[in-house]
VEXMAR-865966 format. One line per 4 residues: their letters; for each residue x, y, z of C-alpha. Coordinates in steps of 0.05 Angstrom, whole numbers. Example, Ala and Ser with C-alpha at 12.3 -4.5 7.8 and 13.67 -1.06 7.14 Angstrom:
VEXMAR-865966
as	246/-90/156 ~ 273/-21/143
This chain:
VEXMAR-865966
xxxx	0/0/0 ~ 23/71/-13 ~ 42/108/50 ~ 25/181/61
xxxx	82/229/46 ~ 111/267/105 ~ 83/333/78 ~ 14/303/73
xxxx	18/278/144 ~ 39/347/168 ~ -18/380/131 ~ -66/330/162
xxxx	-37/344/231 ~ -49/419/222 ~ -119/408/197 ~ -135/361/255
xxxx	-111/412/306 ~ -156/464/275 ~ -217/419/273 ~ -210/389/342
xxxx	-198/457/375 ~ -270/478/360 ~ -297/420/401 ~ -245/418/456
xxxx	-226/490/471 ~ -206/474/543 ~ -161/415/527 ~ -86/424/531
xxxx	-54/430/463 ~ -10/371/481 ~ -72/328/491 ~ -100/348/424
xxxx	-32/336/392 ~ -27/267/423 ~ -96/249/400 ~ -79/274/330
xxxx	-19/228/328 ~ -63/169/346 ~ -116/188/295 ~ -66/198/238
xxxx	-31/134/256 ~ -98/98/249 ~ -111/128/181 ~ -42/109/155
xxxx	-44/35/174 ~ -11/-7/120 ~ -74/-47/102 ~ -112/16/80
xxxx	-116/36/7 ~ -180/76/0 ~ -195/88/73 ~ -134/132/82
xxxx	-117/204/98 ~ -135/221/26 ~ -207/199/41 ~ -207/246/102
xxxx	-182/304/60 ~ -233/290/4 ~ -290/288/54 ~ -269/353/87
xxxx	-263/385/19 ~ -332/359/0 ~ -361/389/64 ~ -330/456/46
xxxx	-360/452/-23 ~ -429/434/3 ~ -429/491/53 ~ -393/543/11
xxxx	-454/579/-16 ~ -526/590/2 ~ -554/568/68 ~ -501/539/114
xxxx	-514/489/170 ~ -508/506/244 ~ -434/524/251 ~ -424/488/317
xxxx	-455/425/290 ~ -415/432/226 ~ -353/431/270 ~ -378/365/298
xxxx	-385/339/227 ~ -312/356/211 ~ -288/320/274 ~ -333/261/257
xxxx	-296/255/191 ~ -231/242/229 ~ -263/186/270 ~ -314/155/223
xxxx	-268/100/196 ~ -214/104/248 ~ -227/31/265 ~ -222/-4/197
xxxx	-214/-78/185 ~ -239/-103/117 ~ -249/-172/148 ~ -296/-146/203
xxxx	-370/-161/204 ~ -416/-110/170 ~ -426/-50/216 ~ -370/-70/263
xxxx	-321/-17/239 ~ -371/39/244 ~ -394/19/314 ~ -322/12/338
xxxx	-304/79/308 ~ -364/112/341 ~ -343/83/408 ~ -272/107/399
xxxx	-297/177/383 ~ -343/178/443 ~ -289/155/492 ~ -233/198/465
xxxx	-275/262/458 ~ -300/255/529 ~ -228/248/551 ~ -211/312/514
xxxx	-267/349/550 ~ -315/357/491 ~ -387/377/507 ~ -430/315/515
xxxx	-480/342/465 ~ -425/350/413 ~ -401/279/427 ~ -472/254/415
xxxx	-473/289/347 ~ -406/259/326 ~ -430/190/346 ~ -496/197/308
xxxx	-460/220/245 ~ -412/161/247 ~ -467/110/259 ~ -505/139/199
xxxx	-450/111/154 ~ -469/39/171 ~ -522/41/117 ~ -518/112/90
xxxx	-593/112/96 ~ -606/133/167 ~ -677/149/188 ~ -690/220/210
xxxx	-699/193/281 ~ -625/180/286 ~ -611/255/291 ~ -675/273/327
xxxx	-661/305/394 ~ -586/306/377 ~ -580/352/317 ~ -612/420/317
xxxx	-600/425/242 ~ -615/362/202 ~ -576/392/143 ~ -512/374/180
xxxx	-527/300/173 ~ -545/309/100 ~ -479/345/88 ~ -440/290/123
xxxx	-477/236/85 ~ -463/268/18 ~ -390/283/33 ~ -377/210/49
xxxx	-408/191/-18 ~ -373/245/-58 ~ -325/192/-85 ~ -382/162/-126
xxxx	-384/227/-166 ~ -309/236/-172 ~ -275/248/-239 ~ -265/184/-281
xxxx	-191/177/-265 ~ -202/184/-190 ~ -262/137/-193 ~ -221/84/-229
xxxx	-167/92/-176 ~ -219/86/-121 ~ -246/21/-149 ~ -175/-8/-151
xxxx	-164/15/-79 ~ -228/-18/-54 ~ -207/-83/-89 ~ -139/-78/-55
xxxx	-171/-73/13 ~ -212/-135/-2 ~ -158/-175/-37 ~ -171/-232/12
xxxx	-240/-242/-20 ~ -243/-286/-83 ~ -258/-247/-146 ~ -327/-276/-158
xxxx	-350/-265/-87 ~ -322/-194/-88 ~ -359/-178/-152 ~ -424/-205/-123
xxxx	-417/-166/-58 ~ -393/-102/-90 ~ -449/-105/-142 ~ -502/-111/-87
xxxx	-475/-49/-52 ~ -470/-8/-115 ~ -538/-31/-141 ~ -569/-8/-76
xxxx	-542/62/-88 ~ -560/61/-162 ~ -633/44/-147 ~ -644/102/-100
xxxx	-689/156/-125 ~ -642/207/-94 ~ -570/186/-85 ~ -553/251/-50
xxxx	-591/291/2 ~ -567/362/-6 ~ -591/406/-63 ~ -520/422/-85
xxxx	-499/349/-88 ~ -562/329/-125 ~ -551/383/-177 ~ -475/379/-183
xxxx	-457/306/-168 ~ -515/260/-186 ~ -503/252/-261 ~ -429/236/-253
xxxx	-444/188/-196 ~ -496/150/-236 ~ -447/144/-295 ~ -393/118/-250
xxxx	-440/68/-217 ~ -466/43/-284 ~ -395/35/-311 ~ -370/-4/-250
xxxx	-431/-48/-248 ~ -420/-65/-321 ~ -347/-84/-307 ~ -366/-126/-247
xxx	-419/-164/-288 ~ -368/-177/-342 ~ -408/-141/-396
């Protein structure tokens, strides 16, 4: 697997320090720094190909795009969304049972953010956002009583699925990276499982939740899904 370059790790460290400061203003800088080292170490584990620091950066960039114009979500909760990006796949084992990685990541986020002194309400938001990624189809009840602004969950949802609408070269790289992470799965079984996941997205009436993503990303995402499904079926 390709390891992150030192400059990329340093940029990630600086971005982490900025994002975590909004949720843990009273924590010592050394505590935030130590947590950042742990988080970045998790995202640079050697078995990762797609679920790497690049995925974190792409998600944060997608959030910025989704909130760059028009009505913006609640800024405090948007800060929770950015921190949730750092934790949402921190526990990542391709051999784990479905949902296990997301639940383990949510637990890590809850425990570590409490240790850093984050507000309990903010911790609840981070946890809810991470758990939404189990199916990427969370009912509205998941954020009820936790999120004041439901748009925050929509933004997080769409940012995590930005990759489906990525330019052709990036999407082709993404598909190779996913296959790398599941290289322990026989080709036929991988094609079957991957096709089921992609078909589920392709059959949705609305792949994305935010107005911007629906207008700007949907067509590209559907082309990418159609193309990969055709490859997986051997047609």
